N, C-alpha and C positions, 0 to 999 in steps of 0.2 A: 536243328542240331539232333543228331542221332545218339541216343544213350544206349550204349552197349552193356547189357547185363552179363556179368560173369568176370568182369575185371576188377572186382573188389567191391566193398561197401559203397552204396549210393548216397550221395550227400543230399541235403535240401537244396543246395544250388544247383546240383545236376537235375534234380526233380523238376525245378522251376524252369531250366533252361531247355529241357527235352521237347522236341516237337515230333520226333520219331523214336522208336525203340526197336532194338534187335537183341538177340541172345547168341552167344558164343556156342560152338559145337559142345563144349564141356557141359553147358548148361542143358543142352538138349539130351545129352547121355544122362545127366542126372535126373531130368524129369521123366525120361523114358524108363529109368531104373526104378524110380519110385512108383511108376504107374504099374510096374511088372509086380510090385509087392501088393498093391491094390487088387490086381487081377488074381493073384494067388489067394488072397483072403476071400475073395468072393466065393470060392469053392469049398471054404473051411466051415465047420459047424458052429464055431464060437460066435458070439455076438460081437459085432463091431459098431460102435455108435455111428449113426448116420450112414452106415453102408447097409447093413441089414436089420437096423432097428429104427424106431421112430426117435424124434428129438425131444429134449426137454423133459416134460412130464410124461411123455410117450415112450420113454427110453426102454421101458418093458416090453414094448410091442415088437414082435419079431415079423419082419417082412417076408413075404412069400418070395422065393428066389426069382420067379418069373416077373415079379413086380418091382424089381429094384430100379430099373432104369426109369420106369414110369414114375416112381416116388421121387426121383431127382427133380423132374419138372414140377411135380406137385408141390415139392419143398420149396421151390423158388417162387412159384405163384402165391402159395399160402403165405409167405413171408414178405410180401410187398405191403409194408404197414406204414410207410412214410407219409407224412402229411405236411401241409404248409408250402410256402414258396420254395422253389428249387433252388439249389446252389448255382451260382453263376457258372457259365460254361467254363471259365479259366480254372475255377475250383474243381469242378467235376472232372476236368482232365486230369488234374493232380490226383484225384481220388482214384480213377480208373488206372492210371499209371502206377500208383501204389499197390494196387491189387496185382497187377502184372508183375511187379518186382517181387511181391511176396510169393506168388505162385511159381515163379522161376527159382526159388529156393529148393523146391522139391518136396517140402513137407506135407504138401496138401495131396499129393499123389494124382494131380490132375492129368487128364488125358492130354497128350502132346497136341492133338488136333484142336482141342478146346483153347488151349493156350495160344496156338497159332491164330485162331479166330479172334482172340481178344487183341492180339498184337496187330492183326490186320485192320482191325476196327480203330484202334488207336492211331495207326499210321495214316488211316484213311479220313480221320476227323470225325469218325462216329463215336460219340461220347454219350454213355448213359446218363440220362437226367435223373438226379437223386433229389427228393424231397429234403428239406432242412431239419425236419424233426422226426423222432421215432427210435433212436438209440440211446441206451443208458450207459453204455461204455463197456459192457460185458460182451465185446464183440459187437459188430455193427450188422448183425444178420438181417434186421429188418429194413435197413437201408441198403445193405448190399444185394438185397432181393431185387432192387430196382436194376442194379448192374446185371445181375443174372437174367432178368427178363429180357433185356435188349439182346444179350448173347444168344438167346434162343428165338428172337424174332418177335418178342413181345414188348410191352413196355413203351416208354418214351426216351427220345435220345436227342442230343444236341447234334444238329446236322446243317452246315452251312448257315450258321448264325441264328437258327430257330430250333424250337423243340417241336419234334415231329414223331409220329408213331416209329418205334424201333424198326419195324419191318420195312417201312419206307426208307429209312436211313441206310439199312443194310443193303436194300435193293439199289438205292441211288449210288452206293459205293461198290456194288457189284461183289458183295460178301454174302455167302449162304449162312443161314443161322446154324449155330452149333448143335450137334446132337449129343446130349448128355448121357454118359455112361455112368457106372457105379461110382459114387462118392463125388462126381463132378459138380453137382449143384451145390453140395455142402463146401466143396473146395472153393467155390466162387464166394459163398455166403459167409463162411466162418472166417472173418477177418475184420480188422479195425481200420480198413483202408480209408473209409469215409472219413473217420475222425482224423487219421493221420494227413490226408490230402488237405483237409481244411486247416489242421494245425500248421502245416508247412506254409501255407498262404497267410495266415494270421502272424506267424513268426517274422516272415519277411515283412509285412506291413508294420509290425511293432519295431523291427530293426530300423525302418525308416523314420518312425516317429521319435524313436530313442536318439537317433543321430540329430534330427532337428532340435530336440529338446535340450541336448547338451550344448548345441550352438546357440540356441536361444538363452540358456542359462550364462554362458560366456558373455554374450552382448549385454546381458542384465548386469554382469559384474562391471562392465566398462561403463555403462550408463550410470551406474550407482558409484563408480570410482572405488570400488571394493579393493581389498588388499589381496593381491595374488600369491602372496608368500605361503598361503595355506596349501598350495599345491607343491611346495618343495619336495623333491624325492626323499629327502631325509626324514621328513615328518611321516610320510606314509610307510617308509621302510622301518621306521621305529615301532609301527603297529600295523603289520601287513594283514589286516582283516581281509575277508573274501572280496576280491575284485578292487580293493581300495588303492593298491599300488598302480593298477592298470587305469582307473578312474582319474587318479591324479595326473597320470601321463598324458591322457586325453585332454584334460583341461590346460595343462601346460602347453600342448600343441595348438590348443584351440585360441589361446591368448598370447602365443608367441609373436612378438613384433608389436604387441599392443602398447599404447602410451601408458597404460597402467604400470609399466615397469620403468617409466621415466620419473626418476626422484622419489621422494618420500610418498608414501601412501597417505590418503585422507584419513585413515584411522588404523590403529594397530590391530583392531579386532572388530569385524562387522558382526551384524546380526546373523544368526545360525543359518537361516535360509541361504545365505551367501557362503558361510564359512564351511559348511559340512557338505558341500558339493561332492567331494571325493568319497566322503563317508556314506552317503546315500546312494550315489550312483554304482559305487563298487558292488554292493550286494545285488543290485538290479543286473549288472552285467554277469554276475555269477549265476544268478537265477535264470537268466536268458540262456547261458551256456547249458545249464541243467535241462531246460526245456528242450532246446535244440538236440541234445544227446538223447533224451527220452524218445523223441519222436523219430530221430534217425535210426535208433536201435529198433523201434518197432516196425518201421518201414522195411528194414533189412532182415527181419525175423522170419523164421518159419513158425508163426504163432498159431498154427492149425490146431483144431481138435475135431477127430483124433489126428495124431501127427504120425507120419511115416517116417521111420527110422530106417533109411535105405541100407546102411551097412549092416544092421542087424535083422533086416527084413522083418520088421516088426511094425504093427500099427498099435498105438497106445493113446489111451485118453490123456488129455492135458487140461489145464486151465490158462494156458499161455495167452488166451484171447483177452484176458482181463488187463485193463490198462490204468491203474491207480498211479503209476509212475507219471504218466502224462498229465492226468487229472490234478495231482497235488502239484506238479510243476507249474500248471497254468493257474491254479489258484493262487499260488505263491506270486506268479507274475502280476496278477490283478492286485494284489495287496501292495506289491512293490510299486506298482504305477501310482497308488493312492498316495504313497510316501512322496513320491517325486511331485506329484500334482500340488500337494499341500505346501511344499517348499516353493514351487513356482507361483502359487497363489499369493504367498507372503512376499515374494519378491515384487510381484505386480503392485500390491498395496504399498510397500515400503518406497518403491520408485516414485510413487505419487505423493508421498508424505514429504513436505519441505523439511520438516524436523529430522527426518532420517536420511534423506537423499541430499539435502542442500540445494535442491533445484525448485523450480517454481511449482506452486501448488497445483496438483492435479496434472502436472507437466503441461500447463496452458501458458504459453508466452504472452497472453493477453492480460491475465490477471483479473482483479475485481470479482464480478460475479461469474466469470467463465467457469463453465463445467469442465472444460478440457476432457481428459480421459476418464474422469471420477466415475460416470455411470457405468462404464464398461466393467467396473469391479463387481457389478451385480451379475453380469452375464458369466464373468469368471467364476462367481461364487456358485452360480447355478451348475455350471460345468463341473466344478469341484464336487458338489453334491451328487451329481450323476455318477462320477468316477468313483466315489465312495460306495455308492449303491451297487455298483458292479463289481466292487471288491469283496462282496459278501461271498464266502466260499460256496460252491455248487457241488462239491464232492462229498458232502456230508449226509445227503439224503438217499436212503435206500428203501424201496417198497418192494417186498417179496412178490415174485411173479412166477407163473408156470407151476402152480400147485406148491408154491414156496420152495420148489427145488432151486430155483435161481434167486437167492435170498440175500445176495450182496452185489452192489453195482457202484461204480465210482462216478457216474454221470459225466464222464469225460467229454462227450460232445458239448454238453452244456457249459462245462468250464471253458472250452475253446470258444463258443459262440459268445459267451459273457465278456471274455478278454477282447473279442473282436469289436463288440458293442462299445467297450469302454474306450478303445483306441479312438474312435470318432470323437468323443468328448475330449480326450486327452489332447488329440491334435489340435482341436479348436483352442484349447487353453494355452497350448505352446504358441499358437498364432497370436493370441492376445499378448502373451509375454513378449514375443519378437517385436510386435508393434510398439508396445510400451517401451521397450528397451531401445528401439530405434529412436523414438522420440527423445529419450533420456540422453542418448548419445549426441543427438542434434543440439540440445539445449546445453549440454556441458562442453561440447566442441572437442571431444576426445578423438583420438586416432584409433579405430578399431584395428585389431589384428587382421592378417590376411584371410584367415578362416572365418572369424566373425564378421568381417566386411563383406563376405560373400552372401551371408543371410541378410545383413543390413541392405545390401543392394537389391535383394530380392524383395524385401519388404517396400523399399522405395519404388521399385518397378511396379509394385501393386498399388500403393497409396502414397501420396506426397505427405510431407510433414505437416502436422496439425498446427495451423497458424490462427485458426478462428474456430469456434464451436461449429461442428458439423455432425452428421450422421456417422457414428462410429461403429455400430453393429455391421452395416454394409462393408466398412473399411476392413473390419476383422474378418469377415467372410472372404473379402478379396484377398487378403493376405493368406489365409488358409487355403484357398483355391490354388493360388500362386505357387506357394511354397511346397505344395504336396503334389504339384503336377509339372513344374518346371524343372531343369536339370540341377536345381540347387542341392538336392539331396545327394545325387551322384558326385557332385563337385565337393561336398563336405565330407563325403566317404573317402574321397582321394587325400584329403588332408590327414585322414586317420590311418592310411596305409603304413605299414611298418610297425604297428603298435601291437602286433600279435593278437588281433581282435578276431572274433568269430567272423567267418566270411559274411555273413549277412549284415554285418556292421561296416563292412569294409568294401571298396571297389575291387580289391584283390580277390579273384575268383580261382579256386583251385579245382574246379569241376574239370573232369576229363571227358568231354564229349566230342564226337567226331562231326566236323562241319559237312 
């Protein structure tokens, strides 16, 4: 799929779908105009950050005009500071594409030839390999340095499924390394593209788990024989808190056609973990939208420092590289996930409690000394503890660096990574809830709604009903593997179409990409 830059803002869905990238003639004109401003400033006497001065604590150092080009390469090489395992290739491609999108805005004043080289690399499958650790969210200079290294024929790159020397990858694709002119090195480096590409990937993954968790909660409602009247539109409209109306509509859709609606409910008022689904999922949906908007804004921004103002023919220093909006959004999501997992944990426990559910103890049809699904509560409790640990905000710590010139940082990449790690534990907890709920549905003999029946069928495709004590840990693993890799997520998203959801939560895709 070819993503054509210059036809409006780029969405996260478009970023994820793109396998090729192109730019419109209008973008070419804009990039050339920005470059002309840079070329003009090179001959001027006033200092311009990163063009004829050092960076960070070296801002007071003036470069010899003859050494400006060499400094761009020096800048790239000296800022390859990333450590640890590299991002997977699929994430690295998102990160590389995010920088191309940013450079196409014109604010960096990048040389058109350098941008063309980067586009050719992306289209040929040459993707800079970026280590996962080394950015504190005040721009990703130290990680973008690994992108710049490949552009000039150094560093490491993903090529044909393996990490190889950047020079080898470029040669294999028949692409000559770029020659950096004034400000080109800083243009590649001064970006939050590594954070944004990773964030786009994590948000897509969270959207999948979020949809699964809503279906699992709906299936738990059926297994518990909970009262579905709590999702009445009149109730949510009476107090339309953030996302609550939308969340109630989702659960009405999830439970439409369920036997829960046949006759009187088992109880007029259930435990809160069943009763407040709209109230707790609503704020999560709103927080999810906020995070998507923050990342989308950053990807489409000219967040360079210094920034080329094309119409005014000026280059000005900025702090637009700072990303606290993304950091706070992701810290909020991590806290929100903890709220959802707390309620999910409580539903798991209550479904196994005969006094609460009216079903067999531990959901075991055997009775007597049978353990049923009881011990799986400990696994669920562990997962909830891990989720709580990952809910600890990461955006609160700042260590001044570069002679304390850089004395504030939002730690955005850590906020993103922490949420990604949290999603693994949350997905496993959702799998346990789905498995427990399916067992309860079997024992109660209820008729699931078409939407929840899709999840129920996926659980039963992975494991049979528990009829005697057996190894439930492997069962839960099998359910997790199946529901996260089979078409069930896409099928569930189709049930949610038409609810005005964020595209990442729906199968409807408004991406405008050219086949």
